[in-house]
TIVO-2410 file (N, C-alpha, C; in nm, 3 decimals):
# residues 174
REC num residu      c1      c2      c3 atome chaine
REC   1      C  -1.597  -0.522   1.160     N      A
REC   1      C  -1.499  -0.619   1.206    CA      A
REC   1      C  -1.361  -0.578   1.156     C      A
REC   2      V  -1.264  -0.586   1.242     N      A
REC   2      V  -1.125  -0.558   1.208    CA      A
REC   2      V  -1.044  -0.682   1.240     C      A
REC   3      Q  -0.953  -0.720   1.150     N      A
REC   3      Q  -0.870  -0.837   1.174    CA      A
REC   3      Q  -0.733  -0.816   1.112     C      A
REC   4      G  -0.630  -0.829   1.193     N      A
REC   4      G  -0.493  -0.827   1.143    CA      A
REC   4      G  -0.443  -0.969   1.126     C      A
REC   5      V  -0.359  -0.988   1.026     N      A
REC   5      V  -0.300  -1.119   0.999    CA      A
REC   5      V  -0.152  -1.096   0.969     C      A
REC   6      D  -0.065  -1.168   1.039     N      A
REC   6      D   0.078  -1.152   1.016    CA      A
REC   6      D   0.149  -1.281   1.051     C      A
REC   7      L   0.256  -1.310   0.980     N      A
REC   7      L   0.338  -1.428   1.010    CA      A
REC   7      L   0.435  -1.402   1.124     C      A
REC   8      D   0.471  -1.275   1.145     N      A
REC   8      D   0.576  -1.238   1.239    CA      A
REC   8      D   0.524  -1.231   1.383     C      A
REC   9      A   0.584  -1.309   1.471     N      A
REC   9      A   0.542  -1.312   1.611    CA      A
REC   9      A   0.564  -1.178   1.679     C      A
REC  10      G   0.669  -1.107   1.643     N      A
REC  10      G   0.695  -0.975   1.702    CA      A
REC  10      G   0.586  -0.875   1.667     C      A
REC  11      M   0.539  -0.878   1.543     N      A
REC  11      M   0.431  -0.788   1.504    CA      A
REC  11      M   0.302  -0.825   1.576     C      A
REC  12      L   0.279  -0.953   1.595     N      A
REC  12      L   0.160  -0.997   1.669    CA      A
REC  12      L   0.166  -0.952   1.814     C      A
REC  13      A   0.284  -0.959   1.873     N      A
REC  13      A   0.300  -0.914   2.011    CA      A
REC  13      A   0.272  -0.764   2.021     C      A
REC  14      A   0.317  -0.688   1.923     N      A
REC  14      A   0.290  -0.543   1.922    CA      A
REC  14      A   0.140  -0.517   1.911     C      A
REC  15      C   0.071  -0.595   1.830     N      A
REC  15      C  -0.075  -0.580   1.817    CA      A
REC  15      C  -0.144  -0.613   1.948     C      A
REC  16      T  -0.101  -0.720   2.011     N      A
REC  16      T  -0.160  -0.760   2.139    CA      A
REC  16      T  -0.140  -0.651   2.243     C      A
REC  17      E  -0.019  -0.594   2.247     N      A
REC  17      E   0.011  -0.487   2.343    CA      A
REC  17      E  -0.080  -0.367   2.320     C      A
REC  18      L  -0.114  -0.340   2.195     N      A
REC  18      L  -0.202  -0.228   2.162    CA      A
REC  18      L  -0.350  -0.267   2.161     C      A
REC  19      Q  -0.377  -0.390   2.201     N      A
REC  19      Q  -0.513  -0.445   2.205    CA      A
REC  19      Q  -0.582  -0.441   2.068     C      A
REC  20      L  -0.504  -0.474   1.965     N      A
REC  20      L  -0.556  -0.483   1.829    CA      A
REC  20      L  -0.580  -0.630   1.795     C      A
REC  21      P  -0.690  -0.661   1.731     N      A
REC  21      P  -0.717  -0.801   1.696    CA      A
REC  21      P  -0.626  -0.848   1.583     C      A
REC  22      A  -0.547  -0.950   1.611     N      A
REC  22      A  -0.456  -1.004   1.510    CA      A
REC  22      A  -0.435  -1.151   1.535     C      A
REC  23      I  -0.417  -1.223   1.426     N      A
REC  23      I  -0.388  -1.366   1.433    CA      A
REC  23      I  -0.262  -1.394   1.354     C      A
REC  24      Q  -0.196  -1.502   1.391     N      A
REC  24      Q  -0.078  -1.543   1.316    CA      A
REC  24      Q  -0.123  -1.626   1.198     C      A
REC  25      G  -0.074  -1.591   1.080     N      A
REC  25      G  -0.110  -1.664   0.960    CA      A
REC  25      G  -0.061  -1.595   0.836     C      A
REC  26      D  -0.084  -1.659   0.725     N      A
REC  26      D  -0.047  -1.608   0.593    CA      A
REC  26      D  -0.161  -1.519   0.542     C      A
REC  27      G  -0.133  -1.393   0.521     N      A
REC  27      G  -0.235  -1.299   0.477    CA      A
REC  27      G  -0.297  -1.336   0.343     C      A
REC  28      L  -0.216  -1.391   0.252     N      A
REC  28      L  -0.269  -1.430   0.121    CA      A
REC  28      L  -0.367  -1.546   0.135     C      A
REC  29      A  -0.335  -1.641   0.220     N      A
REC  29      A  -0.427  -1.754   0.243    CA      A
REC  29      A  -0.553  -1.705   0.315     C      A
REC  30      Y  -0.535  -1.613   0.410     N      A
REC  30      Y  -0.650  -1.561   0.485    CA      A
REC  30      Y  -0.750  -1.492   0.393     C      A
REC  31      I  -0.699  -1.405   0.306     N      A
REC  31      I  -0.791  -1.331   0.218    CA      A
REC  31      I  -0.861  -1.426   0.120     C      A
REC  32      A  -0.792  -1.532   0.079     N      A
REC  32      A  -0.854  -1.628  -0.014    CA      A
REC  32      A  -0.971  -1.701   0.051     C      A
REC  33      E  -0.973  -1.709   0.184     N      A
REC  33      E  -1.080  -1.777   0.257    CA      A
REC  33      E  -1.202  -1.687   0.283     C      A
REC  34      Q  -1.190  -1.559   0.255     N      A
REC  34      Q  -1.297  -1.466   0.288    CA      A
REC  34      Q  -1.407  -1.468   0.181     C      A
REC  35      A  -1.528  -1.441   0.226     N      A
REC  35      A  -1.644  -1.442   0.137    CA      A
REC  35      A  -1.641  -1.321   0.043     C      A
REC  36      D  -1.704  -1.336  -0.071     N      A
REC  36      D  -1.719  -1.226  -0.165    CA      A
REC  36      D  -1.786  -1.107  -0.096     C      A
REC  37      H  -1.737  -0.988  -0.127     N      A
REC  37      H  -1.799  -0.862  -0.082    CA      A
REC  37      H  -1.815  -0.853   0.070     C      A
REC  38      S  -1.718  -0.909   0.145     N      A
REC  38      S  -1.733  -0.918   0.290    CA      A
REC  38      S  -1.651  -0.814   0.369     C      A
REC  39      W  -1.566  -0.737   0.305     N      A
REC  39      W  -1.483  -0.639   0.374    CA      A
REC  39      W  -1.497  -0.503   0.308     C      A
REC  40      Q  -1.481  -0.397   0.388     N      A
REC  40      Q  -1.488  -0.261   0.334    CA      A
REC  40      Q  -1.349  -0.206   0.300     C      A
REC  41      V  -1.248  -0.249   0.376     N      A
REC  41      V  -1.111  -0.202   0.354    CA      A
REC  41      V  -1.017  -0.321   0.372     C      A
REC  42      I  -0.921  -0.331   0.282     N      A
REC  42      I  -0.813  -0.429   0.294    CA      A
REC  42      I  -0.684  -0.351   0.280     C      A
REC  43      S  -0.593  -0.370   0.376     N      A
REC  43      S  -0.464  -0.302   0.368    CA      A
REC  43      S  -0.353  -0.405   0.383     C      A
REC  44      A  -0.244  -0.377   0.314     N      A
REC  44      A  -0.124  -0.460   0.324    CA      A
REC  44      A  -0.005  -0.364   0.328     C      A
REC  45      F   0.048  -0.345   0.447     N      A
REC  45      F   0.159  -0.253   0.466    CA      A
REC  45      F   0.290  -0.331   0.462     C      A
REC  46      H   0.371  -0.296   0.368     N      A
REC  46      H   0.503  -0.357   0.348    CA      A
REC  46      H   0.494  -0.509   0.336     C      A
REC  47      L   0.408  -0.551   0.246     N      A
REC  47      L   0.392  -0.692   0.212    CA      A
REC  47      L   0.436  -0.721   0.069     C      A
REC  48      V   0.392  -0.639  -0.026     N      A
REC  48      V   0.410  -0.673  -0.167    CA      A
REC  48      V   0.557  -0.687  -0.207     C      A
REC  49      E   0.647  -0.620  -0.139     N      A
REC  49      E   0.789  -0.634  -0.173    CA      A
REC  49      E   0.848  -0.766  -0.122     C      A
REC  50      H   0.771  -0.839  -0.043     N      A
REC  50      H   0.816  -0.967   0.012    CA      A
REC  50      H   0.765  -1.088  -0.066     C      A
REC  51      I   0.680  -1.066  -0.165     N      A
REC  51      I   0.619  -1.177  -0.239    CA      A
REC  51      I   0.648  -1.161  -0.388     C      A
REC  52      D   0.637  -1.271  -0.463     N      A
REC  52      D   0.665  -1.260  -0.605    CA      A
REC  52      D   0.550  -1.192  -0.678     C      A
REC  53      F   0.578  -1.150  -0.800     N      A
REC  53      F   0.483  -1.066  -0.873    CA      A
REC  53      F   0.350  -1.136  -0.898     C      A
REC  54      E   0.352  -1.266  -0.923     N      A
REC  54      E   0.227  -1.340  -0.942    CA      A
REC  54      E   0.142  -1.337  -0.816     C      A
REC  55      Q   0.206  -1.344  -0.700     N      A
REC  55      Q   0.133  -1.335  -0.574    CA      A
REC  55      Q   0.077  -1.195  -0.552     C      A
REC  56      V   0.149  -1.093  -0.596     N      A
REC  56      V   0.097  -0.956  -0.587    CA      A
REC  56      V  -0.032  -0.946  -0.667     C      A
REC  57      Y  -0.029  -0.998  -0.790     N      A
REC  57      Y  -0.149  -0.992  -0.873    CA      A
REC  57      Y  -0.263  -1.073  -0.811     C      A
REC  58      S  -0.232  -1.190  -0.756     N      A
REC  58      S  -0.335  -1.271  -0.689    CA      A
REC  58      S  -0.394  -1.198  -0.570     C      A
REC  59      L  -0.310  -1.131  -0.492     N      A
REC  59      L  -0.357  -1.053  -0.379    CA      A
REC  59      L  -0.454  -0.945  -0.425     C      A
REC  60      V  -0.420  -0.875  -0.531     N      A
REC  60      V  -0.504  -0.767  -0.581    CA      A
REC  60      V  -0.637  -0.823  -0.632     C      A
REC  61      K  -0.632  -0.932  -0.707     N      A
REC  61      K  -0.756  -0.993  -0.759    CA      A
REC  61      K  -0.844  -1.043  -0.644     C      A
REC  62      E  -0.785  -1.107  -0.544     N      A
REC  62      E  -0.863  -1.155  -0.429    CA      A
REC  62      E  -0.921  -1.037  -0.352     C      A
REC  63      A  -0.845  -0.931  -0.338     N      A
REC  63      A  -0.897  -0.811  -0.269    CA      A
REC  63      A  -1.018  -0.756  -0.343     C      A
REC  64      L  -1.011  -0.753  -0.475     N      A
REC  64      L  -1.125  -0.704  -0.554    CA      A
REC  64      L  -1.248  -0.791  -0.530     C      A
REC  65      R  -1.229  -0.921  -0.522     N      A
REC  65      R  -1.340  -1.014  -0.498    CA      A
REC  65      R  -1.399  -0.994  -0.358     C      A
REC  66      V  -1.313  -0.978  -0.259     N      A
REC  66      V  -1.355  -0.975  -0.119    CA      A
REC  66      V  -1.414  -0.839  -0.080     C      A
REC  67      L  -1.369  -0.733  -0.143     N      A
REC  67      L  -1.419  -0.600  -0.106    CA      A
REC  67      L  -1.564  -0.580  -0.148     C      A
REC  68      S  -1.637  -0.510  -0.062     N      A
REC  68      S  -1.773  -0.467  -0.093    CA      A
REC  68      S  -1.766  -0.362  -0.203     C      A
REC  69      P  -1.873  -0.341  -0.279     N      A
REC  69      P  -1.874  -0.233  -0.376    CA      A
REC  69      P  -1.839  -0.100  -0.309     C      A
REC  70      G  -1.744  -0.028  -0.368     N      A
REC  70      G  -1.697   0.098  -0.311    CA      A
REC  70      G  -1.586   0.081  -0.209     C      A
REC  71      G  -1.549  -0.045  -0.179     N      A
REC  71      G  -1.444  -0.072  -0.080    CA      A
REC  71      G  -1.307  -0.026  -0.125     C      A
REC  72      L  -1.216  -0.015  -0.028     N      A
REC  72      L  -1.083   0.038  -0.054    CA      A
REC  72      L  -0.974  -0.065  -0.031     C      A
REC  73      L  -0.874  -0.062  -0.118     N      A
REC  73      L  -0.751  -0.141  -0.104    CA      A
REC  73      L  -0.636  -0.044  -0.083     C      A
REC  74      V  -0.551  -0.070   0.018     N      A
REC  74      V  -0.434   0.013   0.044    CA      A
REC  74      V  -0.313  -0.079   0.048     C      A
REC  75      L  -0.217  -0.053  -0.040     N      A
REC  75      L  -0.093  -0.130  -0.046    CA      A
REC  75      L   0.024  -0.033  -0.028     C      A
REC  76      E   0.098  -0.047   0.082     N      A
REC  76      E   0.214   0.040   0.106    CA      A
REC  76      E   0.342  -0.040   0.088     C      A
REC  77      T   0.444   0.025   0.029     N      A
REC  77      T   0.570  -0.042   0.000    CA      A
REC  77      T   0.682   0.061  -0.011     C      A
REC  78      P   0.809   0.019  -0.002     N      A
REC  78      P   0.919   0.114  -0.023    CA      A
REC  78      P   0.914   0.173  -0.165     C      A
REC  79      N   0.956   0.298  -0.175     N      A
REC  79      N   0.949   0.372  -0.300    CA      A
REC  79      N   1.084   0.370  -0.373     C      A
REC  80      P   1.094   0.296  -0.484     N      A
REC  80      P   1.221   0.294  -0.556    CA      A
REC  80      P   1.252   0.425  -0.630     C      A
REC  81      D   1.159   0.522  -0.630     N      A
REC  81      D   1.191   0.654  -0.685    CA      A
REC  81      D   1.288   0.729  -0.594     C      A
REC  82      N   1.295   0.688  -0.467     N      A
REC  82      N   1.393   0.743  -0.375    CA      A
REC  82      N   1.522   0.664  -0.398     C      A
REC  83      L   1.625   0.731  -0.446     N      A
REC  83      L   1.748   0.661  -0.486    CA      A
REC  83      L   1.819   0.592  -0.370     C      A
REC  84      I   1.810   0.648  -0.251     N      A
REC  84      I   1.872   0.584  -0.134    CA      A
REC  84      I   1.796   0.455  -0.100     C      A
REC  85      V   1.665   0.460  -0.106     N      A
REC  85      V   1.583   0.339  -0.084    CA      A
REC  85      V   1.615   0.236  -0.191     C      A
REC  86      A   1.613   0.278  -0.318     N      A
REC  86      A   1.632   0.185  -0.429    CA      A
REC  86      A   1.773   0.125  -0.433     C      A
REC  87      G   1.872   0.205  -0.397     N      A
REC  87      G   2.010   0.159  -0.410    CA      A
REC  87      G   2.070   0.098  -0.285     C      A
REC  88      R   2.009   0.123  -0.168     N      A
REC  88      R   2.068   0.073  -0.045    CA      A
REC  88      R   1.965   0.019   0.052     C      A
REC  89      D   1.874   0.103   0.101     N      A
REC  89      D   1.788   0.067   0.213    CA      A
REC  89      D   1.697  -0.052   0.184     C      A
REC  90      F   1.648  -0.063   0.062     N      A
REC  90      F   1.560  -0.175   0.028    CA      A
REC  90      F   1.627  -0.309   0.055     C      A
REC  91      Y   1.756  -0.315   0.030     N      A
REC  91      Y   1.830  -0.442   0.040    CA      A
REC  91      Y   1.880  -0.472   0.180     C      A
REC  92      L   1.850  -0.385   0.277     N      A
REC  92      L   1.886  -0.413   0.415    CA      A
REC  92      L   1.798  -0.522   0.475     C      A
REC  93      D   1.684  -0.548   0.413     N      A
REC  93      D   1.596  -0.657   0.455    CA      A
REC  93      D   1.612  -0.772   0.356     C      A
REC  94      P   1.679  -0.880   0.396     N      A
REC  94      P   1.704  -0.989   0.301    CA      A
REC  94      P   1.579  -1.062   0.254     C      A
REC  95      S   1.465  -1.037   0.318     N      A
REC  95      S   1.342  -1.103   0.273    CA      A
REC  95      S   1.271  -1.025   0.162     C      A
REC  96      H   1.322  -0.905   0.129     N      A
REC  96      H   1.265  -0.829   0.018    CA      A
REC  96      H   1.297  -0.899  -0.113     C      A
REC  97      Q   1.197  -0.907  -0.202     N      A
REC  97      Q   1.216  -0.967  -0.334    CA      A
REC  97      Q   1.274  -0.863  -0.431     C      A
REC  98      K   1.187  -0.773  -0.477     N      A
REC  98      K   1.225  -0.668  -0.572    CA      A
REC  98      K   1.144  -0.543  -0.539     C      A
REC  99      P   1.205  -0.426  -0.558     N      A
REC  99      P   1.124  -0.304  -0.543    CA      A
REC  99      P   1.023  -0.297  -0.657     C      A
REC 100      I   0.906  -0.243  -0.628     N      A
REC 100      I   0.800  -0.232  -0.728    CA      A
REC 100      I   0.775  -0.083  -0.753     C      A
REC 101      P   0.804  -0.036  -0.874     N      A
REC 101      P   0.776   0.105  -0.904    CA      A
REC 101      P   0.627   0.137  -0.887     C      A
REC 102      A   0.599   0.257  -0.840     N      A
REC 102      A   0.462   0.297  -0.810    CA      A
REC 102      A   0.369   0.284  -0.931     C      A
REC 103      H   0.417   0.324  -1.045     N      A
REC 103      H   0.330   0.320  -1.163    CA      A
REC 103      H   0.301   0.176  -1.207     C      A
REC 104      L   0.393   0.084  -1.181     N      A
REC 104      L   0.367  -0.057  -1.212    CA      A
REC 104      L   0.261  -0.112  -1.118     C      A
REC 105      L   0.272  -0.088  -0.988     N      A
REC 105      L   0.173  -0.139  -0.894    CA      A
REC 105      L   0.037  -0.074  -0.919     C      A
REC 106      A   0.036   0.054  -0.953     N      A
REC 106      A  -0.091   0.121  -0.986    CA      A
REC 106      A  -0.153   0.057  -1.110     C      A
REC 107      F  -0.071   0.024  -1.209     N      A
REC 107      F  -0.123  -0.042  -1.329    CA      A
REC 107      F  -0.184  -0.178  -1.295     C      A
REC 108      V  -0.116  -0.256  -1.212     N      A
REC 108      V  -0.166  -0.388  -1.174    CA      A
REC 108      V  -0.304  -0.376  -1.109     C      A
REC 109      V  -0.318  -0.281  -1.019     N      A
REC 109      V  -0.444  -0.261  -0.949    CA      A
REC 109      V  -0.554  -0.217  -1.046     C      A
REC 110      E  -0.521  -0.126  -1.135     N      A
REC 110      E  -0.619  -0.080  -1.234    CA      A
REC 110      E  -0.655  -0.193  -1.331     C      A
REC 111      Y  -0.555  -0.267  -1.376     N      A
REC 111      Y  -0.576  -0.378  -1.469    CA      A
REC 111      Y  -0.667  -0.486  -1.407     C      A
REC 112      A  -0.651  -0.506  -1.277     N      A
REC 112      A  -0.733  -0.607  -1.207    CA      A
REC 112      A  -0.880  -0.566  -1.201     C      A
REC 113      G  -0.908  -0.436  -1.214     N      A
REC 113      G  -1.048  -0.396  -1.218    CA      A
REC 113      G  -1.091  -0.290  -1.119     C      A
REC 114      F  -0.997  -0.233  -1.044     N      A
REC 114      F  -1.036  -0.127  -0.951    CA      A
REC 114      F  -1.072  -0.001  -1.030     C      A
REC 115      E  -1.173   0.070  -0.981     N      A
REC 115      E  -1.228   0.185  -1.054    CA      A
REC 115      E  -1.142   0.310  -1.039     C      A
REC 116      Q  -1.100   0.341  -0.918     N      A
REC 116      Q  -1.016   0.459  -0.893    CA      A
REC 116      Q  -0.885   0.411  -0.830     C      A
REC 117      V  -0.774   0.465  -0.877     N      A
REC 117      V  -0.642   0.426  -0.827    CA      A
REC 117      V  -0.560   0.552  -0.805     C      A
REC 118      K  -0.496   0.560  -0.689     N      A
REC 118      K  -0.417   0.678  -0.654    CA      A
REC 118      K  -0.283   0.634  -0.597     C      A
REC 119      I  -0.176   0.698  -0.642     N      A
REC 119      I  -0.044   0.682  -0.582    CA      A
REC 119      I  -0.030   0.789  -0.474     C      A
REC 120      V  -0.002   0.746  -0.352     N      A
REC 120      V   0.016   0.838  -0.239    CA      A
REC 120      V   0.159   0.822  -0.190     C      A
REC 121      R   0.241   0.923  -0.214     N      A
REC 121      R   0.380   0.919  -0.169    CA      A
REC 121      R   0.384   0.960  -0.022     C      A
REC 122      L   0.466   0.888   0.056     N      A
REC 122      L   0.461   0.900   0.202    CA      A
REC 122      L   0.599   0.924   0.264     C      A
REC 123      N   0.598   0.989   0.379     N      A
REC 123      N   0.712   0.997   0.471    CA      A
REC 123      N   0.831   1.076   0.418     C      A
REC 124      E   0.806   1.170   0.328     N      A
REC 124      E   0.917   1.251   0.277    CA      A
REC 124      E   0.965   1.348   0.385     C      A
REC 125      S   1.082   1.404   0.363     N      A
REC 125      S   1.138   1.503   0.456    CA      A
REC 125      S   1.043   1.621   0.467     C      A
REC 126      L   1.012   1.659   0.589     N      A
REC 126      L   0.916   1.768   0.612    CA      A
REC 126      L   0.964   1.902   0.557     C      A
REC 127      H   1.095   1.924   0.556     N      A
REC 127      H   1.144   2.054   0.506    CA      A
REC 127      H   1.115   2.073   0.357     C      A
REC 128      L   1.084   1.967   0.285     N      A
REC 128      L   1.049   1.981   0.143    CA      A
REC 128      L   0.915   2.052   0.125     C      A
REC 129      H   0.835   2.058   0.230     N      A
REC 129      H   0.708   2.129   0.224    CA      A
REC 129      H   0.724   2.279   0.253     C      A
REC 130      D   0.843   2.318   0.295     N      A
REC 130      D   0.872   2.458   0.326    CA      A
REC 130      D   0.908   2.531   0.196     C      A
REC 131      P   0.825   2.625   0.154     N      A
REC 131      P   0.852   2.694   0.026    CA      A
REC 131      P   0.982   2.776   0.028     C      A
REC 132      T   1.036   2.805   0.147     N      A
REC 132      T   1.161   2.881   0.155    CA      A
REC 132      T   1.284   2.791   0.150     C      A
REC 133      H   1.264   2.660   0.159     N      A
REC 133      H   1.376   2.566   0.156    CA      A
REC 133      H   1.428   2.551   0.014     C      A
REC 134      E   1.558   2.569  -0.003     N      A
REC 134      E   1.620   2.550  -0.134    CA      A
REC 134      E   1.652   2.400  -0.149     C      A
REC 135      V   1.597   2.338  -0.250     N      A
REC 135      V   1.615   2.195  -0.271    CA      A
REC 135      V   1.757   2.169  -0.317     C      A
REC 136      S   1.822   2.073  -0.249     N      A
REC 136      S   1.961   2.039  -0.278    CA      A
REC 136      S   1.968   1.905  -0.351     C      A
REC 137      L   2.088   1.870  -0.394     N      A
REC 137      L   2.110   1.739  -0.455    CA      A
REC 137      L   2.077   1.629  -0.355     C      A
REC 138      W   2.113   1.650  -0.229     N      A
REC 138      W   2.083   1.550  -0.126    CA      A
REC 138      W   1.932   1.531  -0.110     C      A
REC 139      D   1.857   1.640  -0.119     N      A
REC 139      D   1.711   1.630  -0.116    CA      A
REC 139      D   1.662   1.542  -0.230     C      A
REC 140      S   1.722   1.557  -0.347     N      A
REC 140      S   1.682   1.477  -0.463    CA      A
REC 140      S   1.715   1.330  -0.444     C      A
REC 141      L   1.823   1.300  -0.374     N      A
REC 141      L   1.863   1.161  -0.353    CA      A
REC 141      L   1.785   1.094  -0.241     C      A
REC 142      Q   1.769   1.167  -0.130     N      A
REC 142      Q   1.710   1.105  -0.013    CA      A
REC 142      Q   1.576   1.165   0.026     C      A
REC 143      G   1.547   1.286  -0.016     N      A
REC 143      G   1.427   1.354   0.030    CA      A
REC 143      G   1.298   1.306  -0.033     C      A
REC 144      V   1.307   1.244  -0.150     N      A
REC 144      V   1.187   1.191  -0.216    CA      A
REC 144      V   1.122   1.091  -0.122     C      A
REC 145      S   0.992   1.086  -0.123     N      A
REC 145      S   0.917   0.998  -0.033    CA      A
REC 145      S   0.976   0.857  -0.031     C      A
REC 146      P   1.020   0.807   0.084     N      A
REC 146      P   1.081   0.675   0.090    CA      A
REC 146      P   0.980   0.560   0.080     C      A
REC 147      D   0.854   0.592   0.096     N      A
REC 147      D   0.748   0.491   0.084    CA      A
REC 147      D   0.637   0.549  -0.002     C      A
REC 148      Y   0.555   0.461  -0.056     N      A
REC 148      Y   0.434   0.506  -0.123    CA      A
REC 148      Y   0.325   0.403  -0.096     C      A
REC 149      A   0.203   0.445  -0.118     N      A
REC 149      A   0.089   0.355  -0.108    CA      A
REC 149      A   0.006   0.369  -0.234     C      A
REC 150      I  -0.052   0.259  -0.273     N      A
REC 150      I  -0.157   0.260  -0.374    CA      A
REC 150      I  -0.287   0.253  -0.298     C      A
REC 151      V  -0.374   0.348  -0.323     N      A
REC 151      V  -0.509   0.346  -0.265    CA      A
REC 151      V  -0.603   0.327  -0.383     C      A
REC 152      A  -0.684   0.224  -0.378     N      A
REC 152      A  -0.772   0.192  -0.490    CA      A
REC 152      A  -0.913   0.167  -0.439     C      A
REC 153      Q  -1.009   0.211  -0.518     N      A
REC 153      Q  -1.150   0.192  -0.483    CA      A
REC 153      Q  -1.215   0.097  -0.583     C      A
REC 154      K  -1.282  -0.003  -0.529     N      A
REC 154      K  -1.362  -0.092  -0.612    CA      A
REC 154      K  -1.486  -0.016  -0.658     C      A
REC 155      G  -1.530  -0.044  -0.779     N      A
REC 155      G  -1.651   0.020  -0.830    CA      A
REC 155      G  -1.768  -0.002  -0.735     C      A
REC 156      G  -1.850   0.098  -0.725     N      A
REC 156      G  -1.966   0.091  -0.637    CA      A
REC 156      G  -2.069   0.192  -0.683     C      A
REC 157      S  -2.147   0.238  -0.591     N      A
REC 157      S  -2.251   0.335  -0.625    CA      A
REC 157      S  -2.185   0.464  -0.672     C      A
REC 158      P  -2.245   0.532  -0.769     N      A
REC 158      P  -2.189   0.659  -0.814    CA      A
REC 158      P  -2.174   0.760  -0.700     C      A
REC 159      A  -2.266   0.759  -0.604     N      A
REC 159      A  -2.259   0.853  -0.492    CA      A
REC 159      A  -2.133   0.829  -0.409     C      A
REC 160      L  -2.100   0.702  -0.383     N      A
REC 160      L  -1.981   0.671  -0.304    CA      A
REC 160      L  -1.854   0.704  -0.382     C      A
REC 161      T  -1.852   0.671  -0.508     N      A
REC 161      T  -1.736   0.705  -0.591    CA      A
REC 161      T  -1.716   0.856  -0.594     C      A
REC 162      Q  -1.823   0.930  -0.612     N      A
REC 162      Q  -1.816   1.076  -0.617    CA      A
REC 162      Q  -1.772   1.134  -0.482     C      A
REC 163      A  -1.816   1.073  -0.373     N      A
REC 163      A  -1.779   1.123  -0.240    CA      A
REC 163      A  -1.629   1.115  -0.216     C      A
REC 164      L  -1.564   1.013  -0.271     N      A
REC 164      L  -1.420   0.996  -0.251    CA      A
REC 164      L  -1.336   1.062  -0.360     C      A
REC 165      Q  -1.399   1.112  -0.464     N      A
REC 165      Q  -1.327   1.173  -0.576    CA      A
REC 165      Q  -1.231   1.284  -0.533     C      A
REC 166      P  -1.269   1.374  -0.442     N      A
REC 166      P  -1.172   1.478  -0.401    CA      A
REC 166      P  -1.043   1.421  -0.343     C      A
REC 167      A  -1.053   1.315  -0.266     N      A
REC 167      A  -0.932   1.254  -0.209    CA      A
REC 167      A  -0.846   1.191  -0.319     C      A
REC 168      F  -0.909   1.130  -0.419     N      A
REC 168      F  -0.835   1.069  -0.529    CA      A
REC 168      F  -0.773   1.175  -0.621     C      A
REC 169      A  -0.824   1.297  -0.617     N      A
REC 169      A  -0.771   1.404  -0.701    CA      A
REC 169      A  -0.654   1.478  -0.635     C      A
REC 170      M  -0.634   1.462  -0.505     N      A
REC 170      M  -0.528   1.532  -0.433    CA      A
REC 170      M  -0.390   1.475  -0.468     C      A
REC 171      E  -0.288   1.558  -0.455     N      A
REC 171      E  -0.149   1.513  -0.474    CA      A
REC 171      E  -0.085   1.499  -0.337     C      A
REC 172      F  -0.001   1.398  -0.324     N      A
REC 172      F   0.064   1.369  -0.197    CA      A
REC 172      F   0.213   1.346  -0.222     C      A
REC 173      G   0.296   1.394  -0.131     N      A
REC 173      G   0.437   1.360  -0.128    CA      A
REC 173      G   0.517   1.413  -0.246     C      A
REC 174      F   0.643   1.365  -0.249     N      A
REC 174      F   0.739   1.409  -0.352    CA      A
REC 174      F   0.804   1.289  -0.416     C      A
***
């Protein structure tokens, strides 16, 4: 079963156009209504920067409760390690609360009880992957991944944990 939940009517319209199942509602309230161990994956893309820190922790704890053993949590948010994002772009959305550093969000997820936690840096400039490209000051300011995700696995069978270990050991982004 797949279910999207969003408060924004425009996002719901986009889901409908793509024939994706989505309902209008509060994602935090929705997850709180779900049965223990009833989902394999829970994702929240660009949500945590819109809610206060206590709600972030509640979301993570509820996700741990709702996920099946071995299930995955994915939380994507703007990356304050990118100075342009941290100093300008983050604040272009007045509904953003505060940027959350990757290591803080990873700590929250690990503290809540997830077994494996990985920071995945996303959407960096492609030329940074070119070994012949000379990194400039501008690359340092803007080229760092503008987004990151925390990918976390709930404890489960050793076989499932071991199967995903190579992905958790990989490095992503800049």
